[in-house]
N, C-alpha and C positions, 0 to 999 in steps of 0.2 A: 757454563753459566750455573747449572745445578740448582740446588735448593735456594729459594729466595728468602732472605731474612729481613725482618723489619729493622731499620736502622735510621739514625739521625745524626747529623753533624751540627754541633753548636759552635758558633764563632761570634766574635764581636766586630763591630764596624771599625773600631779603633783597636788598640791592643790591650784593652782592659775592660773589665765589667763595670758599667756605670759611666758617668760623664767625667772627663778629665780635662786637664789644661794643656794637653800635649797636641802635637800636630801630626802624630803618627797614625794615619788612617789607612785602611785598605783602599786600593783604587777601585774604580768601577770595573776595570778589566779583571782585577783579582776576584771581585764579588761574582761576576758573571762566570768566570772560570771555576770557582768553587761550586756555584749553583749547577753548572753543567756536569761537573764531576760527581756531584750528588745524584743527578738524574741517571748517569751511567751506572751507578751502583744501586739504583732504586732507593735512595736514601732521601729523607727530608732534610732540608737546610733551615736551621733555626738561627736567625741573625739577631744578636742583641744590639739594640740601639739605646744609648744612654740619653735620658731626658734631663733637662735642666731643672732647677729648683721649683719652677712653676709647672712642670710636667710637659713642657714643649720640647719637641725634637729640634735641635739646632739647625739653622738654615743649610749649612754645608751638608749635613747628614741627610736632610730632607731632599736636597737636590740630587745626591747620589742615589737615594732610594727611588726617586722618580725616574732617573735614567735606567736603572736596573729594571724597574717596572715597565718602561717603554720597550726594552728588549724582550722581556718576558711576554708582554702582550703580543708583540710582533711574531713570536715563536711559540705561542701557547700550544698549538696542536702537536708540537714535537716534544713538549715537556710533561704533559699529563696523560695518565693511563697508557703508558708505553712500556715496553719490555726490552731489556738488553738482548743482544744477538751475539751468539758465539761465532765471531768472524775475526779476521786479522786486518787491522787498518794501520796506516803509517803514523808514527809519532804519537801524539795525544789524541788523534782522531778516534771516533767510535761510532757505533751504529745502534739505534733503537728501532723498535717496530710496533706498529699498531695496525691491525687488519692487513690489508695488502700494501701498506706504505711503510717504507723504511725511512729513517731520518739519519742522515749522515752529518755528524757534528765535525766540521772542518776547522781546525786551528790554524793560526798564522797565515791568513789569506792576505795577499798583497793588495795595495790600492793603485789605481792609475794615478799618474801625476797630474793629468789635466784632461779635460774633455777632448782637446785637440789631439793629444798623443794617443788617447785610447781609440780614436777613430783611425789612426795611422798604423798602430802597432798592436799586434795580437800577442799577448803575453800569458797564454794559458799554461797552467800547471796541470799535472795529471795526478789524480788520487786513485788508489786501487784498493780493492777489497778482496781478500782471499777467503773462500768458504761460503760465498753467496750462492745458494742453490736454486733460487727461483728465477724465472725468466723476467727480465726487466723490460718494460715497455716505454718508460718515460722518466727523465730526470730533470729537475728544475730547482732553482733557488726558492726557498720559502719566503724570503723577504721581498722579492720583486717578480716572481714567476718566470724569470729568464730561463729558457730551455737550455740544457747543457748536453753536449755530445757525449756519447758513451760507446764502449765496446764490451762484449761479454763472450766468454767461452764457458758454456754451461758444463761441458764434460770435465773441465779442469776447475770448475767453480771459481773462475777468475772474472773480475769485473773492474773496469776502469772508466773514469769520466774526466772530462776537461773542467778545470776549475777556473772560472773567469775572475779577474780581480774585482774588488769593490769599485763601484763608480766613484769618480772624483768627489771628495767631500764626505764619503761614507766609510765607516769602519766599525763593524758591529762586534768585534772581538772574536766571537765564535759564529761562523756562518753555517746555516743548515741547508743541506740539499735534500729534497724529497725524491726518493727513488720509488716509483710505482711499479709494482710487480703484477704479473697477469694473474 
């Protein structure tokens, strides 16, 4: 991790500065992914939104910002005043820390296809962290407090936990697991 530098990423909600007549907008998924990538790097995310001639934000852009705001509000404790952690996670996953809590940002979580199937089939994935030195006492999803099973080998600094799919009708793009250490 090393020395922390102040940084900021500037992007537009569409692909130009100001309002345009195109339909090429970033998706809500892209905006949340960019935001979490900025948090991983301890960078600010500055998003330019073009206003129309009367100073109003177009309805489509407003709706996108409201959805990103809902996600941010739901995950606020993992987004502010946190620090990156020098560990190895799979894919685009990463870990941030505040006090005795780690926040595992899990990418590409599957969804159950229906409530009926989720009650009949357990389709857990496993996510692992290499280099976690502290003893873990509890793991749960930040969005719904669902407890997650985990195993840990302190001497090898290996930690793994079961990733349950989103409930039917939910998909939050990046899902955050809280890992409480002793």
